[in-house]
N, C-alpha and C positions, 0 to 999 in steps of 0.2 A: 671367049675363044681367042680374041686378039691378044688379050693379056697373056694367055698361056703360050702363044707363039713367041711373044717378046721374051718370056722367061726362058724358053728353050734357046732362043738366040743368044741370050746372055750366057747361059750355061756353055753353049758351043764356043762362044767368044772366050770365056775363061779357059776352056780346055785348049783352044788353039794358042792362046797367049802362054799358057803353061808349057805347051810343047815348044813354042818359039824360045821360051826362056831356057829350056833344056838344051836346045840346039845352040843357043848363044853360049851357054856354059861349056858345051863340048868344043865349040870353035875357039873359045878362050883357052881352053886346055891345049888345044892343038897349037895355038900361037905361042904359048909359053914353051911348049915342047920344042918348037922350032927357033926359039929366041937365041939359042946358043950359037947358031950358025950364022944368022944374019941379024945384025943389030938394027938395021933399018926395018927389017921385017918385025924385029922385036918392038921397036918404037911404034911402028904402025899397029902391031898387035896390042901393045899396051894402050894405045889410043883407042883402038877398037874395043879393047876389054873395058876401058873406062866408060866408053859410050854404051857398051852392052850392059855393064853393071848399073850405070845410071838408068838405062832403059829398063833393066831388070827391076831395080828398086821402084821405078815408077809403075812398072807393070804389077809388081808385088802389092804396092799401095792400092792400085786399081783393083787387084784381086781381093784385097781386104775390104775395100769399099763395096765391091760387088757382093762379097760374102755377107757383109752387114745388110746390104739391100735385099739379098735373097734370103737372109735368115739362117745361113749356114754357120754363122759365128754370132754368139750372143753379144749385144752391144746396147748402149743407151744413146740418148739424143746428143749428149756432150761428145762422146767418142765419134759419132757420125759427123757432127759438125766439124770436129778437128780434122778428120780424114778428108772431108770435102773441101776444107780451106786450102789443103796442099795442092789442089787442082783448080785453083781460082782462075788460072789463065787457060785452062783446057775447055774449049767450047763443047767438046763431046761429053765430057764429064758433067759440065754445067747443065747440058740438056738433059742428061740422065738424072741429075739431082733434082731438076725442076719437075720432071715427070714423077719422080719418086715422092717428092713432097705433095704433089697433087693427088697421087694415088693413095698416100698414107692418110690424106684428109678423110678418106672414106671410113677409116676406123673410128673416128671420133676423138674428142679430147681426153676421154677417161682411159684410153688404152696406152699403157706405158711401153710395151714391147711392140714396136712398129717395124714390120718388114713384109716382103711379098709373101713369105710363107704364112705369116700370121694373117695377112690380108686374104690369102687363098682360103685358109681355114675359116676365117670370119665370114667370107662370102659364101663358102659352102654351107656353113651353119645357117646363115641367113636364107640361102636357097632352100635348105631342108625345112626351115621353119615356115618359109613362104609356101612351100609345097604342102605342108601340113595344113596351113591356113586355107590354101586353095582347096584341098580335099574336104576340110571341114565346111568351107563355104559351099562347095559343090553338094555336100550331103544336106546342108541346111536348105539349099535351093531345091534339092529333090523333095525334102520334107515339106517345104512351103508349097511346092508344086502339087504334092499329093493332097495337102490340106486345101489348097486352092481348088483342085479338081473336086474334092469332096464337098467343099462349100458351094461350088457352082452346081454340083448335082443336087445338094440339099435345097439350095435356093430355087433351082429349076423345078424340083418336086413340089416345094412350097408354093411357087408361083402357079404351078399347074393345079394344085389343090385349091388355092385361092380363086383361081379362075373358075374352077368347078363350083366352089362355094358361092362365088358371085353370081353364077348362072342360076344356082338354086335359089339364092336370095332374090334375084330378079323375078323368078317365077313366083316366089312367095309374095313379093311386093305387088306383083300384078294381081295375084289372087286376093291379097289384102285390100288393094284399091277397089277391086270389084265388090268385095264384101262390104267395105266402108261405104261405097256409093249406095249399096242396098240398105245398109244400116242408116245412113244419112237420110235416105228417102223415108224410111220407116220412122226415124226420129222427127223429121219435119211433119209427117202425118200425125205423130203422137203429140208434138207441140201444138199443132192446130187443134187437135182434140182437147188437149189440156186447157188451152186458152178458151175454147168454147165452154168446157166444163167449169173453168174458173169464173167466167162471166156469169154462168148460170148459178154457181155456188155463191158468188158475190151478191147477186140479187137475192138468193135465198137467205144468205147470211144477214143482209140488210133487213130483210123482212123479219127474220128471227131476232135480230138485234133490237128492232123496235118493240117486238113482243116482250123480249127479256127485260128491256129497260122499263117497260111498263110494270112487269112483275117485280123488278128490283125496287121500283118506287113503292109499290105496295108492301113488299117485304121490309123496306127501310122504315116505312111508317109503322108497320107492325112491330119491327125490332125496337123502335123508339118507345112504342107503347109498352112492350114487354120489359124494356129497361126501366121505365118508370115504375111498372108494377113490381119488378125485381127489387128496385131500390126501396119501394114502400114495404115489400115483404121483408127485406133485410132489416129495415128499421123496426118492423114489428117483431122479427125474430130476436133482434138485439134487446128489445124491450122485454120480450118473454124470457130470454135467458139472462137479462140484467138483474142487478141486485134488488131492484124494486119488486121483482117477481120471484125472489128466492124464498123458499118456505123452510120452516124448521125441520130438523132431521131426526129429532128424538125428544124424549122428556125425562124428567127426574122422577124416579119411582119411590125414593126414600131419602130422608135427611137425618143424619145421625151426628154424634159428637158435638152437640150444640151448634149445628150448622156448619161445621168444618169439613164434613165428609158427606158425599151424596152418592146415590146409586142411580144408574142409567138403564134404560131399556134397549141399549145397543151393546153388542158384544162380539163374540168370536165369529158368529155367522155373518155379521155385517162387515167384517174385515177391520174392526177397530183394534188399535194397539196402544200400549201405554205411551204417554207423552203427548197424545193428541189433546188439543185445547178447544173448548167450546165457550161461546157466550151464552149466558143464562137470560132468558126472556120471560115475560109474564105468560101465564098459561092461556090467556085469551089472544095471544099474538097470532096473526095470520100471515102478515108480510113482514119480512125482516126490516125493511126500510122504515116501517111505521113507528118503531120504538127504539129506545136506546137500551143496551144491555144493562141489567141490574147487577150482574156479577160475572166472573169468569172462572172456569174450572179446568182442571187438567187430569186426564185419565191416568191412574196409577196402577190399576190392576184390571185385567180382563178375565172374567171367570171362564175357566176351561171346561167346566162341567155343564154349563148352561149356554144356549146359543145367544141369548139376548140379555146379558147382564154384565155390568162392569162397575168398578168403584172409582170415584174421582175425588180429588181434594179441591177445596175452594181456595182460589188464589187470593192473597191479601189485597185489601183495597182501602184507600184513605176514607172513602165514604161507603161503608158496607151497607147492603140492603138485605133484608130477610129473604132467604131462599125457601120456597115452599114446595111441597110435593105436588107434582103436576106441571111445574114450570117447564118451559120449552128450552131446547138447546140448539145452537146453530154454529157452524164453522164454514167459512168459504173454502178452506183447504182440504175438506174431507167430504167424500160421498160414499154411500154404502156400496161395497163390492168393487170399487175401482179407484184409481188414483186421479186426483185433480192436478192438471198441469198448469203452470204459470209461465208467463212471459215477462221478463224484466227489461225495463227501458230506462236508459239514462242513469244519472247519479242517484243513489239510494242512501240518503243521510237520515238515519232514524233518531239520532241523539243531538243533532244541531251543532256538531263540532266541525262541520265543513269537510269531513272525510266520507268516502264512499263506504257504506256498511253492507254491501251486497252479500258478502259471505255470511254475515249474521242473518240476513233475510233468507238466504238459501237454507241455512241451518234450521230456522224456524219453520219454513215451509216443509222441509223433510221431517221435522219433529212432529208436525201435525198431519203427516201422511200424504203430503203432496210432493210434486216434483217440478223441476224447471225444464221446460222444453226448448226455450229460446232465451238468449241473454245478449242484449245490445248494450255494450259498455260505453262509458263516457268518451273513450278515445276512438270510438267508431268500430271497434272489433265486435263481431257478432258470432256467437256460437249457437248451433242448433237451428231449428226451424219450427214454425207453427204447424200443429197437426190437429187432427180431429178431437183429440183429448184436451187441447189447450182451452181452458175455461176463463182465465183471467189474464189481462194485460196490465201489469203493475207499472204505473207511470211515476217516474222519479221527478227530480227537480227540472224545471224548464231551463234550457240553456240561454245564456245572456250574451248579447252582442257587445263586445268591448272595443272601444276605439272606432266604431263605425263599420267594422268588418269582422268576419269569423275566421278563426284560425283553421288550419287544414283538418285537424282531428274533429273539431266541433262541426265543421261543414259536412264532413263525411257522416258523423253521427246524426246530424239533422236530416240529411237526405234518407238515410236508412231508417230513421225513426218514422218519417212520413210514410215511406213504403210499407213499413211493418204495421203501422196503424191502419193504413188502407187495406192491407191484406187481412188484418184482424177484423175490420169492419165487414169485409166481404164474407168472412167465415163465421160471423156472429159471435166473436170473442168479446166479452164484456170488459170495459175499462174499470179500474179501481185505483184510487190514489194510495200512496204509501202509508199515510197516516191512518186511514181507515183500515187498511189491511193489518197494520201493526196493532190497532185497537183490538182486532179479533185474535191475533196470534200471540201477542206478548203478555196479555193479562193486564193487571192494574199498573199504575205508575209506581207503586211501592216495590214491584218485583221486576227488575231489569234482566235482560239476557246478558250473560257474561261472555264476551268474545275471548277466544284463545289465540295462541300464536303471537304474531307481531302486533295484533290489535289488543293485547291484554292490557287492562288498566288496573292500577293499584287500588283505586277507590271501590272496585268491584269486590274486593276481598276483605271488607270490614267485618269485625267480629259481631255475631248476632247472639242476643240472649235467648236461651232456651225458654219455650213457653212453660208456664207453671203446670205442675202435675195435677191431675184431677184430685179433688178432696176425697179422703176416705175416712171421714169421721168428723169430730168437732173441730179438729185443727186444720188450718188452711193448708192447701197443697204446697204452698211455698216453703212450709216448715215441716214437711213430713219426710220420713225416710221411705225407701221403696216398699217396705212392708207395712206402711200405714201408721207407724209410730211417730211420735214427736221427735224432731231432731234435737240433739243436745244443744246446739247453738243455732 
């Protein structure tokens, strides 16, 4: 408000000065008009006119300066500085300029147009902005107060609810403490009872323990006796199922073709099939282990019209013996009506070449009507398991210790071999060495099994001469044609 009053004073000052200037001009005109009559008055009038004009110019400059200050006339800082320099000796103007500079400092350095009019507009704009800010702040304060009141109410309600909940919990705690005290009393009584019962049970358990220990000693002794009996029975069972107690399975009913073909009393009803091989024993043989086979035969035809009849060929032998009607036959790989299972253990070398021939052994067992239930290979891998049908455990080459220690595969095979032999012994499975089994399955030394696949050997495919044809007259069969006539050459 003080600044507005100063502005009004300046405006009145400019108006008064303008009016004074007009009066001075009027007086000057009057003096000039009277100059014709009196020269002295003219000179005085001229002097007054000069003074008035000088004063007028000074007042005009003041008016321009004031217009610049008030903003009635557009100007810049350079024009203001030039106008202010013309009043360098005027204390009043200097005071006005000083206040002006101080007041214009309120506009800031970025405002180019500086005057009281601009200052008033800026201040009014600032006042409006501040009023808006004050209104906004007042509204925020009202909002905050409303939120504060709501929060206070919410907290008060929550505190009241918590107090109520605390009272309820206090009551529940008191009730729980009473219940706990009652439970604790009951628990102590139960503990006392349990301790009493435990002491009684401990005494009873000690008595029963002494009784049971006595019974355990008796049972242990009885178990040891039964184990010895079981071991003895196992040995007896092994002997009963062993090779020494194997009996013949059939007999030869007819011999034809000069002893090259025989007929057997085993056939379709016995489960016999072509390819099964038997050892021929004398007719008075009771135990297989008592005699050596006199020959070996291979079934070539099973008669389908009769239950117990088949035809077999006699396998060649370097030392042939006469086969008679009534001779007995035996095979470890065949039993009437069921398959005989074998277990193979270790390396099976049947021809002495240092290679494992287990595939050939399997083929011979299958050819003779048997099967392999468990196979423990030289590298320690084992396929299958012993079962109730396993009859023979075929033992291959014994493993050798090289360099004072066993390699990993041999060690694994050795451990599994021991376990398998122990299991076979417990199950009454008989042991048989490879050479003896091959003696039953392969036939004579003149007839070898020909392996196939990667084990094929060239010497197994030598050309064989055909046997001479039977004689049909006075000419030898070597020189006869198929119709019995003599051959031209």
